[in-house]
C-alpha positions as CSV (number, residue, x, y, z in Angstrom):
1,M,43.1,10.7,0.9
2,S,42.6,14.4,1.8
3,L,39.0,14.6,3.2
4,A,37.9,18.2,3.9
5,I,34.7,19.9,5.0
6,S,33.9,23.3,3.8
7,T,30.8,25.6,4.0
8,V,28.8,26.7,1.0
9,R,29.6,30.4,0.3
10,T,29.1,31.0,-3.4
11,A,26.6,30.2,-6.1
12,A,29.0,27.7,-7.6
13,D,29.2,26.0,-4.2
14,L,25.5,25.8,-3.9
15,R,25.3,24.2,-7.4
16,K,27.8,21.6,-6.2
17,F,25.7,21.1,-3.1
18,I,22.7,20.3,-5.3
19,T,24.2,18.4,-8.1
20,M,26.6,16.2,-6.2
21,V,23.8,13.6,-5.9
22,W,23.9,12.5,-9.6
23,P,27.0,10.2,-9.3
24,I,25.4,8.5,-6.2
25,Y,22.0,7.8,-7.8
26,N,22.4,8.0,-11.6
27,D,22.3,4.2,-12.0
28,D,19.4,3.7,-9.6
29,P,16.2,3.2,-11.7
30,N,14.0,4.2,-8.8
31,W,15.7,7.6,-8.3
32,V,13.8,10.7,-9.3
33,P,16.2,13.5,-10.1
34,P,15.5,16.7,-8.3
35,V,14.6,19.8,-10.4
36,I,17.6,22.0,-9.8
37,M,15.6,25.2,-9.8
38,D,13.2,23.9,-7.1
39,R,16.1,22.9,-4.9
40,K,17.6,26.3,-5.2
41,K,14.3,27.9,-4.2
42,L,13.9,25.6,-1.2
43,L,17.5,26.5,0.0
44,N,17.2,30.2,-0.7
45,R,17.6,31.9,2.6
46,Q,16.5,35.3,1.3
47,K,13.3,34.2,-0.4
48,N,12.0,31.2,1.5
49,P,10.1,32.5,4.5
50,F,11.1,29.5,6.6
51,Y,14.5,31.1,7.2
52,R,12.9,34.1,8.8
53,H,12.7,31.9,12.0
54,A,15.4,29.5,11.2
55,E,19.1,29.5,10.6
56,M,21.0,27.1,8.3
57,E,24.5,26.3,7.3
58,L,25.4,23.9,4.3
59,F,28.5,21.9,4.3
60,L,30.4,20.0,1.6
61,A,32.7,17.1,2.0
62,T,35.5,16.9,-0.6
63,D,38.2,14.3,-1.2
64,N,41.1,15.4,-3.4
65,G,38.8,18.1,-4.7
66,K,35.9,15.8,-5.5
67,V,32.6,16.3,-3.7
68,V,31.7,13.2,-1.9
69,G,29.0,14.3,0.5
70,R,26.9,17.1,1.8
71,I,24.8,18.1,4.8
72,A,22.8,21.1,6.3
73,A,22.7,22.1,9.9
74,I,19.5,23.9,10.9
75,T,18.1,25.7,14.0
76,N,14.4,26.4,14.0
77,R,13.4,29.0,16.7
78,L,9.7,28.3,16.3
79,H,10.2,24.6,16.9
80,N,12.1,25.2,20.2
81,E,9.5,27.8,21.4
82,T,6.7,25.4,20.5
83,H,8.2,22.3,22.2
84,H,10.2,24.0,24.9
85,D,13.5,22.2,24.0
86,N,16.8,22.9,22.3
87,V,16.7,20.6,19.3
88,G,18.8,21.3,16.3
89,F,18.4,19.5,12.9
90,F,20.3,18.1,10.1
91,G,19.1,17.7,6.6
92,F,19.9,17.2,2.9
93,F,22.4,14.5,3.9
94,E,24.0,12.6,1.0
95,S,27.3,10.7,1.1
96,V,29.3,8.0,-0.7
97,D,29.5,4.7,1.1
98,R,32.3,5.7,3.5
99,S,32.0,6.0,7.3
100,D,34.7,8.7,7.5
101,V,32.8,10.9,5.1
102,A,29.5,10.5,6.9
103,A,31.2,11.0,10.3
104,A,32.9,14.2,9.1
105,L,29.7,15.6,7.8
106,L,27.5,14.7,10.8
107,G,30.3,15.9,13.1
108,A,30.4,19.3,11.3
109,A,26.6,19.7,11.7
110,E,26.8,18.6,15.4
111,G,29.5,21.1,16.1
112,W,27.6,24.0,14.4
113,L,24.5,23.1,16.4
114,A,26.6,22.9,19.7
115,E,27.9,26.4,19.1
116,R,24.3,27.6,19.1
117,G,23.3,25.9,22.3
118,M,21.4,22.9,20.9
119,T,21.3,19.9,23.1
120,A,20.1,17.3,20.6
121,M,20.4,16.8,16.8
122,R,17.5,15.4,14.9
123,G,17.1,14.4,11.3
124,P,17.0,14.1,8.4
125,I,14.7,17.1,8.0
126,N,14.8,19.0,4.8
127,P,14.6,21.7,6.1
128,S,11.5,21.3,8.3
129,M,8.8,18.8,9.0
130,N,6.5,20.8,6.8
131,D,8.8,19.9,3.8
132,E,10.5,16.5,3.3
133,A,11.4,14.5,6.4
134,G,12.8,11.1,7.3
135,L,15.3,8.6,6.0
136,L,13.9,5.7,3.9
137,V,14.7,2.5,5.8
138,A,12.1,0.1,4.2
139,G,10.6,0.0,0.8
140,F,13.4,0.6,-1.7
141,N,11.8,-1.2,-4.6
142,D,9.6,1.6,-5.8
143,P,10.2,5.2,-6.8
144,P,9.3,7.8,-4.2
145,Q,6.1,9.7,-4.6
146,I,6.1,13.5,-4.9
147,L,7.7,15.4,-1.9
148,M,8.8,12.1,-0.3
149,T,12.5,11.2,0.3
150,Y,14.6,8.5,-1.2
151,N,18.1,7.3,-0.4
152,P,20.5,4.4,-0.6
153,Q,20.1,1.6,1.8
154,Y,23.5,2.1,3.4
155,Y,22.5,5.5,4.8
156,S,20.9,4.1,7.9
157,R,24.1,2.2,8.7
158,L,26.2,5.4,8.3
159,M,24.0,7.3,10.7
160,E,23.9,4.5,13.3
161,E,27.7,4.2,13.1
162,F,27.8,7.9,14.1
163,G,25.6,7.3,17.2
164,L,22.2,8.4,15.9
165,R,19.2,6.4,17.0
166,K,15.6,6.1,16.0
167,V,13.3,8.6,17.6
168,K,10.3,8.2,15.3
169,D,9.1,6.2,12.4
170,M,6.7,7.3,9.8
171,Y,4.7,5.1,7.4
172,A,3.6,5.5,3.8
173,Y,0.5,3.4,2.9
174,R,-0.2,2.1,-0.5
175,L,-3.9,2.3,-1.5
176,T,-5.4,0.5,-4.4
177,A,-8.8,1.0,-6.0
178,G,-9.7,-2.6,-5.3
179,G,-8.9,-2.4,-1.7
180,F,-10.0,1.1,-1.1
181,L,-13.5,0.9,-2.4
182,N,-14.7,-1.6,0.1
183,P,-18.2,-2.0,1.6
184,K,-17.1,-1.1,5.1
185,L,-15.6,2.3,4.2
186,E,-18.6,2.9,2.0
187,R,-21.0,2.2,4.9
188,V,-19.0,4.3,7.3
189,Q,-18.5,7.3,5.2
190,K,-22.3,7.3,4.1
191,L,-23.4,7.2,7.7
192,V,-21.0,10.0,8.8
193,R,-22.1,12.2,5.9
194,E,-25.8,11.9,6.9
195,R,-25.3,12.1,10.6
196,E,-23.0,15.1,10.5
197,K,-24.7,16.8,7.6
198,L,-21.3,16.9,5.8
199,T,-20.7,18.5,2.4
200,I,-17.5,18.3,0.5
201,R,-16.3,21.0,-1.9
202,S,-13.1,21.7,-3.9
203,V,-10.9,24.6,-3.3
204,N,-11.7,27.4,-5.8
205,F,-8.6,27.7,-8.0
206,K,-10.1,29.8,-10.6
207,E,-11.0,33.0,-8.8
208,K,-8.1,34.9,-7.1
209,A,-10.1,36.2,-4.2
210,A,-11.9,32.9,-3.6
211,F,-8.7,31.0,-3.7
212,A,-7.1,33.4,-1.2
213,R,-10.1,32.8,1.1
214,D,-9.8,29.1,0.8
215,V,-6.1,29.2,1.4
216,T,-6.8,31.0,4.7
217,I,-9.3,28.4,5.7
218,L,-6.8,25.6,4.9
219,K,-4.1,27.4,6.8
220,E,-6.2,27.8,9.9
221,M,-7.5,24.2,9.9
222,Y,-3.9,22.8,9.3
223,N,-2.4,24.6,12.1
224,A,-5.2,23.7,14.5
225,A,-5.6,20.1,13.4
226,W,-1.9,19.2,13.4
227,T,-0.9,21.0,16.7
228,P,-1.0,17.8,18.8
229,N,1.3,15.9,16.4
230,W,4.9,15.0,17.3
231,G,7.4,17.4,15.9
232,F,4.7,19.8,14.5
233,V,5.3,23.6,14.2
234,K,2.6,25.9,13.0
235,M,3.3,27.4,9.7
236,T,3.5,31.2,9.5
237,D,1.2,32.9,7.1
238,E,4.2,33.6,4.8
239,E,5.3,30.0,4.8
240,F,1.8,28.7,4.0
241,D,1.3,31.2,1.2
242,F,4.7,30.3,-0.2
243,L,3.8,26.6,-0.1
244,A,0.3,27.2,-1.6
245,A,1.8,29.2,-4.5
246,D,4.1,26.3,-5.2
247,L,1.5,23.5,-5.0
248,K,-0.9,25.5,-7.1
249,Q,1.3,24.9,-10.1
250,I,1.0,21.1,-9.8
251,A,-2.3,20.5,-7.9
252,D,-5.5,19.3,-9.3
253,P,-8.5,21.2,-7.9
254,D,-10.4,17.8,-7.6
255,F,-7.8,16.6,-5.0
256,V,-7.8,19.7,-2.7
257,I,-11.1,19.5,-0.7
258,I,-12.8,21.0,2.3
259,A,-15.4,19.2,4.5
260,E,-18.1,21.5,5.8
261,R,-20.5,20.5,8.6
262,R,-23.7,22.4,8.4
263,G,-21.9,25.0,6.3
264,E,-18.8,25.4,8.6
265,P,-15.4,24.1,7.6
266,V,-14.3,21.2,9.8
267,G,-11.7,19.3,7.8
268,F,-9.7,19.1,4.7
269,A,-7.5,16.9,2.6
270,I,-4.8,17.8,0.0
271,G,-3.9,15.2,-2.6
272,L,-1.4,15.7,-5.5
273,P,-0.8,13.9,-8.8
274,D,2.4,11.9,-8.4
275,I,4.3,14.0,-10.9
276,N,7.4,11.9,-10.0
277,Q,6.1,9.4,-12.5
278,A,6.8,11.9,-15.2
279,L,9.8,13.7,-13.6
280,I,11.7,10.4,-13.3
281,Y,12.4,10.8,-17.1
282,N,14.0,14.2,-16.6
283,R,17.5,12.8,-15.9
284,S,19.3,16.2,-16.2
285,G,17.1,18.0,-13.5
286,G,16.8,21.0,-15.8
287,I,13.6,23.1,-15.7
288,I,13.0,22.7,-19.5
289,G,13.4,18.9,-19.2
290,A,10.9,19.0,-16.3
291,I,8.3,20.9,-18.3
292,L,8.7,18.6,-21.3
293,A,8.4,15.5,-19.0
294,L,5.2,16.9,-17.5
295,L,3.8,17.6,-21.0
296,F,4.7,14.4,-22.8
297,K,4.7,11.9,-19.9
298,K,1.5,13.1,-18.3
299,K,-0.2,9.8,-19.3
300,K,2.3,8.0,-17.1
301,I,0.7,9.5,-14.0
302,K,-1.5,6.8,-12.6
303,R,-1.2,7.4,-8.9
304,G,-1.7,10.2,-6.4
305,R,-0.5,11.0,-2.9
306,I,-2.6,12.3,-0.1
307,I,0.0,14.6,1.5
308,V,-2.1,16.0,4.3
309,L,-5.5,15.4,5.9
310,G,-6.9,17.1,9.0
311,V,-10.0,17.5,11.1
312,L,-10.4,20.3,13.6
313,P,-10.0,18.9,17.2
314,P,-13.7,19.3,18.3
315,F,-14.8,17.1,15.4
316,Q,-12.2,14.4,15.5
317,R,-13.2,10.9,16.2
318,L,-16.5,11.4,14.4
319,G,-15.4,9.6,11.2
320,I,-15.0,12.7,9.1
321,D,-11.4,11.5,8.2
322,A,-13.1,8.4,6.6
323,V,-15.3,10.6,4.5
324,L,-12.3,12.7,3.3
325,Y,-10.3,9.6,2.4
326,H,-13.3,8.2,0.6
327,E,-13.9,11.3,-1.4
328,I,-10.5,12.0,-2.4
329,G,-9.8,8.4,-3.3
330,T,-13.0,8.2,-5.4
331,R,-12.0,11.3,-7.2
332,M,-8.6,9.9,-8.0
333,T,-9.8,6.5,-9.1
334,S,-13.2,7.0,-10.7
335,G,-12.6,10.6,-11.8
336,H,-9.1,10.4,-13.1
337,G,-8.4,6.7,-13.6
338,Y,-5.6,6.4,-11.1
339,T,-4.8,2.9,-10.2
340,E,-3.3,3.5,-6.7
341,G,-2.5,6.2,-4.2
342,E,-0.4,6.8,-1.2
343,A,-1.3,8.2,2.2
344,S,1.9,9.6,3.7
345,W,3.5,10.1,5.9
346,I,1.7,8.8,9.0
347,L,3.4,8.7,12.4
348,E,3.9,5.2,13.8
349,D,1.8,6.1,16.9
350,N,-1.0,8.0,15.2
351,Q,-3.5,5.2,15.7
352,M,-6.5,7.2,14.4
353,M,-4.9,7.6,11.0
354,I,-3.4,4.1,10.9
355,R,-7.0,2.7,11.5
356,A,-8.3,4.8,8.7
357,A,-5.6,3.6,6.4
358,E,-6.2,0.0,7.4
359,M,-10.0,0.5,6.9
360,M,-9.1,1.2,3.2
361,H,-7.0,-2.0,3.1
362,G,-3.9,0.1,2.9
363,E,-0.5,-1.6,2.9
364,A,2.3,0.0,5.0
365,Y,4.9,-0.4,2.2
366,K,7.5,2.2,3.1
367,T,9.0,3.3,6.4
368,Y,10.8,6.6,6.9
369,R,12.9,7.1,10.1
370,V,13.8,10.2,12.0
371,Y,17.1,9.9,14.1
372,E,18.3,11.7,17.1
373,K,21.4,12.0,19.3
374,S,22.6,14.1,22.1
375,V,24.9,17.0,21.0
376,N,28.5,16.5,22.1
377,K,29.6,19.8,23.7
378,N,33.3,19.1,23.5
């Protein structure tokens, strides 16, 4: 064997980095192939505004010329300024089931981070907590929902063999119409609506100026509501606008809602149709195949994902989160005929959101793990 680690330098290298996953997953019925164009956009260090405050290096592992693994090493200046630490990150990890390959990749990322003064390595983060995060460690019998990670079961063993240890778990809760629409939640949300004089409206997708105003409202609430969360870093205006433009292409206006208290925005929720239920048929990962899958497999989409929900700090613990969950769940089930949804991800110690999920009879059916280790300076 002649195992070698190299950095991605050319467009051909980048394509290898993206497409090397097919041999690993192609026989897995639960794998949803990535859309190659979307991966390129996420990794584009010139166009993705995340890289204006972050640096990234991509590594490939080859054995006798065959790509057998990949990894990204990432530094995020805003993270370290926010949390007053020197944490570096690894992401986009993929490997055949070989400890030497995983160790070589993780070692390359660790060495790169050490050269930049990082004292800890955390991941997988792809490439930030505002994108895809965590390694799936429980719940492998179901395809991932949109913007959630998926990986072989042996990845956790490879990471732990390298010395990585759990720093935080995140849960995905499965919600069903039968469990969600229960008398307790109905009573609570009705009481809160009346007491707080709450109204719920959809974000205006039709008018350009109105949409821009609503995106600004969402951005301000997101950054304010999520600031206390572990690992959170405020999104820059450019990052949020970049994300909003992407999500607008797949979002349903019924699932992007703002809660107003006496006319003032106090909370929001963003849900997405789980287009992975259509994209799973696009086995090539091509953009044309993705478009055709979304056109002709649209009826397969019977579930949605609540990707983010937040309430401004002065109005938390008033039950507004229950109202938002009830509203978006009702719209998904009664309005669109979805049979289930997912609330994800929720930090293992976020008791407020866990209680809300449990109130909806949600089942914690998947666990995603973020690992960390001290960086070896030698």
